[in-house]
N, C-alpha and C positions, 0 to 999 in steps of 0.2 A: 476603447481597448484595441490595441494593435493586434495583428494577426499572428498566429503561431509561427508561420514561416519566417517572420521578421525577427523572431525571438531566439530560435534555436536551430542552427544549421546542422547539416551532417546526417548520418544514419541514425535513426531513432531507436530507443530501447523500449521494450515492452513494459507496460506499467504493471509490475508484479510486486508482490509483497516484499520479496527480499531485496529488490533494487529500487522499488518505488511503491507500488500498490497492487493489490490483487483485483484487477478488473478483467478477468479472463473470460473466455467464451463459455467455459463449463467447469464445474467442480467435480472432483472425484475423491474416493477414499472414504473411510468410515472409522468410527471409534466406538468402543464400548464404555467410554467414560460416562459417569453419572452426570446428569444436568446440574448446573449450578443455579439454584433458585434465585440468588441475589442478582444474577446477571441475565436471566432469560425471562423476565416478567413480560406479560403481554403488552404489546404496543397498541396504540389506537388503530381503529379500522382504516383501511386504505382511503386515501384522499380521492376526490373527484376531479379528474382532469389534470392537465400538466400544471406544475408549480414552477414559478420563477426561482430556480434553485440558487441563483447567484445571491439572492437576498437572505439565504439561510446560513451563510458562512462569513466569517470576518473578511472584508474585502482586502485585496492587495493594497499595499501602501503603508503609511505610518500607522503604527498601532498593531500591525499583524505580528503574532508571536513568533513566527519563523524568522530565522536569521537570513540576511541577504535579500535581494530583490525577489519578489514573488510575482509570477506570471499567472494568467488565467485563460481558460479556453472552454468551449463546449466540447462534449464528446465527439460531435460531428467534426469540429475543427481539428481536434487531436487525431482522430482516425484518418482524416484526409491528408494530414501532414505526416503520417507515419509514426506518430508518437505512441501508438499502441502496438507497434510491431515488436516481435521478440528480439532480445539482445543476441546478436550473432555469437555463437561459440559458447553460450552459457545454457546448461540444462540442469533440471532439478528432478530428484527422485525421493519420494513419490511426487507425482504432479500436484497432489493436494497440499503440499507444503506452501505453494504459492497460488494455486488456482482453486480457491475454496468458495467462490461465489458464482452461481449460475446466472449469467447475464445474457446469453445468446450473443447477438451482434451488438457490441457497445455503440457502434455508430448509429444505431436505430433508437437508442435510448435518450430520454431526457436526462442528460448528465452534465455535470459541471466539474471542472478540474482545476486545481491549483498546484503549482510546483515552484521551487525556488532555484536559484542559480547553482546551488550545490547539489541538486538532485541529479540522478542519472538520466532523466528524461531527455531524449534527443541525442544521447551519446552512445557511440558504439562500444568504446572501451574507456579506460580511465574513469571508472564509475565513482571513485572517491568515497562517497557515502558520509563524509564528515559534515555535520550540521545540515544534512539534507532534510527536505520536507516535501511530501506530496500528499494532497488531500483530494478525495473525490466525493461527490454527492450525486445520487441518481435515484430515479423512480423505477421500480420494477413492476411492470404491469401485472405479473402473476403474484405479486405480494412478496413479502420478505419473511423467510423462515430463518430467523437468527440462530435458533438452536441447531438447525442442520448445518449452517455455516460454521458455528462453533465446533461441532463435532468433527466436521471435515478438516478444519484447520488444525485441531489438536491431534488428529491422526498422524500428523508429522511430528512424532516424538523421537525419531531417529533417522532423519532425512539426510540428504546429501546434495551438494552443488558441485558441478564439474565444469571446469573452464578449459577451453581448447585454445592452444597457442597457434601461432602462424604456421608452424611446421607440423601441425596435427598432433603434437604431444599434448597431454592433458594433466591436470592436477585436480584432485577431489578433496573437498572439505566437508564439514558437517553443517547441518541446518536443522534447527529444532524450533517448534512453537510451543510456548508454555503459558498457560493461563495465569493471569495476575489475580491472586487471592483477594486482595483488598481493592477490587476494581471500583471505578467511579460509579457513583449512584446518581442517576438522573431521573427524578420523579416524573412519571408520565411517559417515559421513554424506556425502551429496552436497550441494554448495553452489554458489550462483550469486550474485554481488554486482554491482550496477550503480549508477551515479549518474544521477539524472534531473534535467535542467536545464530550467526553465521561465522564459522571459524576455519581458517587454514593454519595448521600447525607450523611452527618455525622449521626451516630446513636450510641446509647449506648447499643444496643442489642448485646450480646456477640456472638450469632450464626452468625449474619450478619457480624460482624467484623472478625470472624474466616474465613468466606468464602472470604471476600475481601483480607485478609492477605494471604490466600491460593493462590489466583490468582495473586496478585500484590506485594507480599513480605512484604509490609509495607503500613500503612495508611498515609495520609497527616497529617500535624500538627493539622488540625481542626477535624480529625477523619473520614473524607470521602476520596474519590478518585476522582481526576480530572486530566484527560489527554487530552491535546490539540495537535493535529497533523496538520502539513501542508502537503497537498497533491498537487502535480503538475503533470499534464499530458501534454506531448508535442508530437505532431504528425508530422511526416515527411513521406509522401508517405504512404506505408503500414506498417510503423514502428511506434510503440508507446512506449514512455518512461513514466514510472510512478515512482515518487519519493515520499516517505512518511517518514517524520521525524519531530521532534519538532522544529528544528532550521530553520526558514524561509530563512535566509541568505544563509545557507549551501544548502538548497533545491534549491534555485534559482541559486546558483553557478553551481550545477550539471546540471540543465536544460539548462543554458546558454552554458556550455561546450559541452553538447550533440548537441546543435544546431550548434556550431562552428565545431565540429568534423564531423557532417553530411555534412556540406559544404565542408570541406577539402577532404572528400571521394566521392565528386561528387553527393551527394544525394539532393543537393539544387541547 
């Protein structure tokens, strides 16, 4: 496997849910939503010792469901290369919209990361988001509270994302996380599935359009920006898989394969 630095030059973007994945240092926010029994069933007890996480996810190369070339790295490689740094000029409110998992310092975790060429990982601007894929899998020493993660993520029912242009002007769009009612069912594992919707309304203002183009490369045919992501989290013991991509079928394929590999390696 080649190193991260050889794969993706330039200033890196934070791996957060709206642009990539939520692997933040801490989560915040709350919700009074009722638990969803079908998605928050108990996962197996925590595993003993570190697990080779690269064996629990479809490897990069032929047969991977993501479009384009897929790269891989440990969390330590990603952190040392700046791939977990925040995207300059992009902020979210509330923070729980994207930071819904308590990880502490990701660089200290047993973690494995995949991302494709279309993902915003390693990019300062021109985030594109078309056909992008980012997947992470990691062990949490303190265990995984998937219901807490679910409630934190769903507290973002009326969030926002703000982009700052080169001249300090800003544009703000909407950001919402919505639970998928008919979520994937993975026997023996706990799963949570949601759709994340990011939207900037069409405008004729040239300054606004310039900022949107700076970050996303191009506007939608209607003059705005709409990006919809499918996010799936699967928990087995103290291991958590998070998949974020536009293609729900591909995301579910990755989640299903993870569950099967976990069983094959004696984790279920």
